[in-house]
C-alpha positions as CSV (number, residue, x, y, z in Angstrom):
1,M,19.8,16.0,16.4
2,S,23.2,14.4,17.1
3,F,24.6,11.3,14.8
4,D,27.0,8.7,15.7
5,A,29.1,8.4,12.6
6,S,30.3,5.1,10.9
7,V,32.9,4.9,9.2
8,K,33.6,1.5,7.6
9,V,32.3,0.7,4.3
10,R,30.6,-2.8,4.5
11,L,30.3,-5.3,1.6
12,L,27.0,-8.0,2.2
13,D,26.5,-10.4,0.2
14,V,22.3,-11.1,-0.1
15,A,21.5,-14.5,1.7
16,A,19.1,-16.7,0.0
17,E,16.2,-15.6,2.7
18,E,16.7,-12.4,2.3
19,A,16.2,-12.4,-2.1
20,G,13.5,-10.8,-3.4
21,Q,13.8,-7.4,-1.2
22,R,14.1,-4.0,-2.5
23,L,17.2,-2.7,-2.6
24,D,16.1,0.5,-0.3
25,N,14.6,-2.0,2.1
26,Y,17.1,-4.2,2.6
27,L,19.7,-1.5,3.7
28,L,16.8,0.5,6.0
29,R,17.4,-3.1,7.3
30,H,20.5,-3.4,7.4
31,A,21.6,0.5,8.1
32,S,19.2,1.1,11.4
33,G,18.6,4.2,12.6
34,V,19.8,5.6,9.2
35,P,17.4,8.5,8.0
36,K,15.5,7.4,5.2
37,T,16.3,10.5,3.3
38,R,20.0,9.8,3.8
39,V,19.2,5.9,2.4
40,Y,17.9,7.3,-0.7
41,R,20.2,10.0,-1.1
42,A,23.1,7.6,-1.0
43,I,21.7,5.0,-3.6
44,R,20.7,8.1,-5.7
45,K,24.4,9.3,-5.6
46,G,25.7,5.9,-6.6
47,E,27.1,5.3,-3.2
48,V,24.9,1.7,-2.8
49,R,26.7,-0.4,-5.2
50,V,25.1,-3.5,-6.3
51,N,27.8,-6.1,-7.8
52,K,30.3,-3.3,-8.2
53,G,27.1,-1.3,-10.3
54,R,24.4,1.7,-9.2
55,S,21.3,0.5,-8.2
56,K,17.7,1.8,-7.9
57,P,15.6,1.7,-5.2
58,E,13.1,-0.6,-6.5
59,Y,15.6,-2.9,-7.6
60,R,14.5,-6.2,-5.6
61,V,18.1,-8.3,-4.7
62,Q,19.2,-11.5,-5.4
63,A,21.1,-14.5,-3.3
64,G,24.7,-13.9,-3.9
65,D,24.3,-10.1,-5.2
66,T,27.0,-8.6,-3.4
67,V,25.8,-4.9,-1.4
68,R,28.6,-1.9,-1.1
69,I,26.6,0.0,2.2
70,P,29.1,3.7,2.2
71,P,29.6,4.6,6.1
72,L,26.1,6.2,7.1
73,K,25.1,8.0,10.1
74,V,23.1,7.1,12.6
75,D,20.1,9.4,14.3
76,E,20.8,8.8,17.4
77,S,17.5,11.0,18.1
78,A,15.5,8.1,16.2
79,P,11.8,6.2,17.6
80,D,12.7,2.8,18.2
81,G,10.2,1.9,15.8
82,R,7.6,0.4,18.1
83,P,3.9,1.6,17.4
84,S,1.7,2.7,19.6
85,D,-0.1,0.8,22.1
86,A,-3.5,1.7,20.5
87,W,-2.0,1.1,16.9
88,E,-0.6,-2.8,18.0
89,R,-4.0,-3.4,19.6
90,R,-5.7,-2.4,15.9
91,I,-3.2,-4.6,14.1
92,R,-3.0,-7.4,16.1
93,A,-6.7,-7.0,16.0
94,G,-6.3,-7.3,12.3
95,I,-4.5,-10.3,11.4
96,V,-6.6,-12.3,8.9
97,L,-3.8,-15.1,8.1
98,D,-0.5,-16.0,9.7
99,N,1.5,-19.1,8.8
100,A,4.6,-20.0,7.3
101,D,4.3,-18.3,4.2
102,L,1.9,-15.3,4.7
103,L,1.1,-12.7,7.0
104,V,-2.1,-11.3,6.2
105,I,-3.6,-8.0,7.3
106,D,-6.6,-6.1,7.5
107,K,-5.2,-2.4,7.4
108,P,-6.7,0.1,9.5
109,T,-7.3,3.4,8.0
110,G,-4.8,5.9,8.4
111,L,-1.7,4.0,9.0
112,A,0.3,3.9,5.7
113,V,1.8,0.8,4.9
114,H,5.1,2.0,5.4
115,G,7.3,5.2,6.8
116,G,8.3,8.4,5.0
117,A,7.4,11.5,3.6
118,G,6.1,12.6,6.9
119,V,5.1,8.8,8.0
120,R,7.8,8.2,11.0
121,L,6.1,4.3,11.0
122,G,4.1,2.3,8.8
123,L,3.0,-1.2,8.9
124,I,5.5,-2.8,7.5
125,E,7.6,-1.1,10.3
126,S,5.3,-2.0,13.0
127,L,5.3,-5.5,12.1
128,R,9.2,-5.8,11.9
129,S,9.4,-4.3,15.6
130,L,6.1,-6.4,16.6
131,F,7.5,-9.9,15.5
132,P,11.4,-9.4,15.5
133,D,12.0,-12.9,15.6
134,A,10.7,-13.5,11.8
135,P,13.7,-13.2,9.9
136,Y,11.7,-11.9,6.3
137,L,8.7,-9.7,6.2
138,E,8.3,-7.8,3.0
139,L,5.3,-5.9,1.5
140,V,4.0,-8.0,-1.5
141,H,1.4,-4.9,-2.7
142,R,0.6,-1.8,-1.1
143,L,-3.1,-0.1,0.0
144,D,-3.3,4.0,0.5
145,R,-2.8,5.4,3.6
146,D,-6.6,6.1,3.9
147,T,-8.0,2.8,2.4
148,S,-8.6,0.0,4.5
149,G,-8.6,-3.6,4.1
150,L,-6.3,-6.9,3.1
151,V,-2.6,-6.7,2.8
152,L,-0.5,-9.1,2.0
153,V,3.4,-9.6,4.0
154,A,5.5,-12.3,2.3
155,K,7.3,-14.1,4.6
156,N,10.3,-15.7,2.7
157,S,11.8,-14.9,-1.0
158,A,9.8,-18.0,-2.6
159,A,6.1,-16.6,-1.3
160,I,7.2,-12.9,-2.6
161,R,8.5,-13.7,-6.0
162,S,5.4,-15.8,-6.9
163,L,3.0,-13.1,-5.5
164,H,4.8,-10.9,-7.6
165,Q,5.1,-12.7,-10.6
166,Q,1.5,-13.3,-10.4
167,L,0.5,-9.3,-10.0
168,R,2.5,-8.6,-13.0
169,N,0.5,-11.1,-15.0
170,D,-2.8,-9.6,-13.4
171,V,-4.0,-13.3,-12.3
172,V,-4.5,-12.2,-8.2
173,D,-8.2,-11.3,-7.9
174,K,-8.4,-8.3,-5.6
175,R,-11.8,-6.9,-4.8
176,Y,-12.6,-3.8,-3.3
177,L,-16.3,-1.9,-1.8
178,A,-16.3,1.8,-2.5
179,L,-19.2,4.6,-1.4
180,V,-19.3,7.0,-5.6
181,A,-21.0,10.1,-5.3
182,G,-24.3,9.8,-7.3
183,K,-25.8,7.4,-9.9
184,W,-23.6,4.8,-10.8
185,P,-24.5,4.0,-14.8
186,A,-25.6,0.4,-14.7
187,Y,-23.8,0.3,-18.4
188,Q,-20.7,1.2,-16.6
189,K,-19.2,-2.0,-16.4
190,S,-15.3,-0.7,-16.4
191,V,-13.4,2.2,-16.8
192,S,-9.9,2.2,-19.2
193,A,-8.4,5.5,-18.6
194,P,-4.3,5.8,-18.7
195,L,-3.0,7.0,-15.5
196,A,0.2,9.6,-15.0
197,K,1.8,10.8,-11.9
198,R,1.8,14.3,-11.3
199,H,2.8,16.8,-8.4
200,T,1.0,19.9,-7.3
201,P,3.4,23.3,-6.5
202,S,3.2,22.5,-3.1
203,G,4.9,18.9,-3.9
204,E,1.7,17.0,-3.0
205,R,1.3,13.4,-5.7
206,I,-1.3,13.3,-7.5
207,V,-2.6,11.3,-10.2
208,K,-4.5,12.1,-13.4
209,V,-6.2,10.7,-16.3
210,A,-3.4,11.4,-19.2
211,P,-2.7,10.1,-22.4
212,E,0.4,9.8,-21.7
213,G,0.2,7.9,-19.0
214,K,0.0,3.8,-17.9
215,A,-2.8,1.8,-19.3
216,A,-5.1,1.1,-16.2
217,K,-8.6,-1.0,-16.0
218,T,-10.5,-1.4,-13.5
219,E,-14.0,-3.4,-13.7
220,M,-16.6,-2.5,-11.4
221,Q,-20.2,-3.8,-10.1
222,V,-22.9,-2.3,-8.7
223,L,-23.8,-4.0,-5.6
224,E,-26.2,-1.2,-3.7
225,R,-28.4,2.4,-4.8
226,F,-28.7,4.9,-1.6
227,P,-30.2,8.4,-2.4
228,G,-27.3,10.3,-4.0
229,A,-24.6,7.2,-3.6
230,T,-23.9,3.9,-5.0
231,L,-22.1,0.8,-3.2
232,I,-19.9,-0.4,-5.9
233,E,-17.3,-3.8,-6.4
234,A,-14.2,-2.7,-8.3
235,K,-11.5,-4.9,-9.2
236,P,-8.3,-3.6,-10.8
237,V,-7.3,-5.7,-13.5
238,S,-4.0,-3.5,-13.6
239,G,-2.7,-1.8,-10.2
240,R,-1.8,2.3,-10.6
241,T,-1.5,4.2,-8.0
242,H,-4.7,5.9,-6.6
243,Q,-6.4,3.7,-9.8
244,I,-9.5,2.9,-8.4
245,R,-10.3,6.8,-7.2
246,V,-9.4,8.3,-10.1
247,H,-11.5,6.1,-12.2
248,T,-13.6,6.8,-10.5
249,Q,-13.5,10.8,-10.4
250,H,-12.9,10.5,-14.2
251,I,-16.3,9.5,-14.9
252,G,-18.0,11.7,-12.8
253,H,-18.7,9.8,-9.7
254,P,-15.9,10.6,-6.7
255,I,-15.4,8.0,-4.1
256,L,-17.4,10.1,-1.1
257,G,-14.7,10.8,1.9
258,D,-12.1,11.1,-0.7
259,S,-10.4,14.8,0.2
260,K,-7.8,14.4,-2.9
261,Y,-10.3,13.5,-5.4
262,Q,-13.7,14.9,-5.4
263,N,-16.4,16.9,-6.6
264,D,-19.0,19.1,-4.6
265,Q,-21.7,16.8,-4.9
266,S,-19.2,13.8,-3.6
267,Q,-18.5,16.4,-0.9
268,A,-22.1,17.2,-0.2
269,V,-23.2,13.4,-0.2
270,S,-20.3,13.2,2.2
271,A,-21.2,15.8,4.8
272,T,-24.8,14.3,4.6
273,A,-23.4,10.8,5.0
274,G,-21.6,11.7,8.5
275,L,-18.3,10.2,6.8
276,K,-15.3,11.4,7.8
277,R,-12.7,9.3,5.6
278,L,-12.6,7.6,2.7
279,F,-15.2,5.1,1.9
280,L,-13.0,2.5,0.1
281,H,-12.1,-1.2,1.4
282,A,-9.8,-3.9,-0.1
283,R,-12.5,-6.7,1.1
284,A,-11.4,-9.7,-0.8
285,I,-8.5,-11.3,-2.7
286,A,-7.9,-14.6,-4.3
287,F,-4.3,-16.3,-5.5
288,E,-2.4,-19.1,-5.4
289,L,1.1,-20.1,-3.7
290,A,3.0,-23.1,-2.7
291,G,0.2,-25.5,-4.2
292,E,-2.2,-23.6,-2.2
293,R,-5.6,-21.5,-3.4
294,Y,-5.9,-19.0,-1.4
295,E,-9.5,-16.8,-1.1
296,L,-9.5,-14.1,1.9
297,E,-12.4,-12.0,2.9
298,C,-12.4,-9.0,5.2
299,P,-16.2,-7.1,6.6
300,L,-16.3,-3.6,6.5
301,D,-15.1,-1.5,9.7
302,A,-17.8,-0.7,12.1
303,E,-17.4,3.0,11.5
304,L,-18.4,2.5,7.2
305,E,-20.8,-0.1,8.4
306,S,-22.6,2.8,10.3
307,V,-22.5,5.1,7.2
308,L,-24.4,2.4,4.8
309,R,-27.1,2.0,7.6
310,R,-27.6,6.0,7.6
311,L,-27.9,5.8,3.8
312,R,-30.1,2.5,4.1
313,S,-32.8,4.9,6.5
314,Q,-32.9,7.7,4.4
315,R,-34.4,5.2,1.7
């Protein structure tokens, strides 16, 4: 691996149209080709400064901020950041909405929302490559790599500020379809259990129910019952990592196809149903933006629909 060294410190003033981006994303856009590990190390060690002070990767830059970018080395062997033809077709086919404020994508399963941790290219990097004339594209929220469904991408700082405020106030209505193992109890309308992030000895990140965790609540509604499985609608009232997956597992009904949060029953039913991926789909989202009400939906893909047809035939 060869690197082309840059020897100059840069001081960049954040433009109004760039405001609202996370600091790590801002740096990655202004240090094209620099390995992500190097960018995060620079932030962690204080080499990157915002208004002469240390900052965290999740800090959202504001218009007029002065960001100090230290000398960084560019990876000459880095890929060009363009998705494969197959992924490009799937991403373009998944565009649900494209206007002046938002790009909404029905994200396919298997595509991470952003690169890193062994992922060369995610949805946001792919979109920036496919739409090079868009000056501002930022993820409003995230979905797990194996979860399909609606993802909001802001096209300007005003949009992302408004949507983040709504997310913090829990007024964005997000609905997921999940196929869970066993007979979901009719009385189980919600699950409230605090969630904490952990790491396994191998370094894999997992989430567990723990008293010291962050408060989390998911509302559930039964939609359809099958032999050994139940299709539910899940509404996360809070927005924690892996929330729906961990909450369903916590009460003994893991989502089918989930290799991280499973039990013997969910493994057996997944195999019987011929399910080879996580059955979790972000089906609908509702919010307000610039005085307009949005209520967006996207159906299950053909793979998950075929699983439901197979289960229905067994009744």
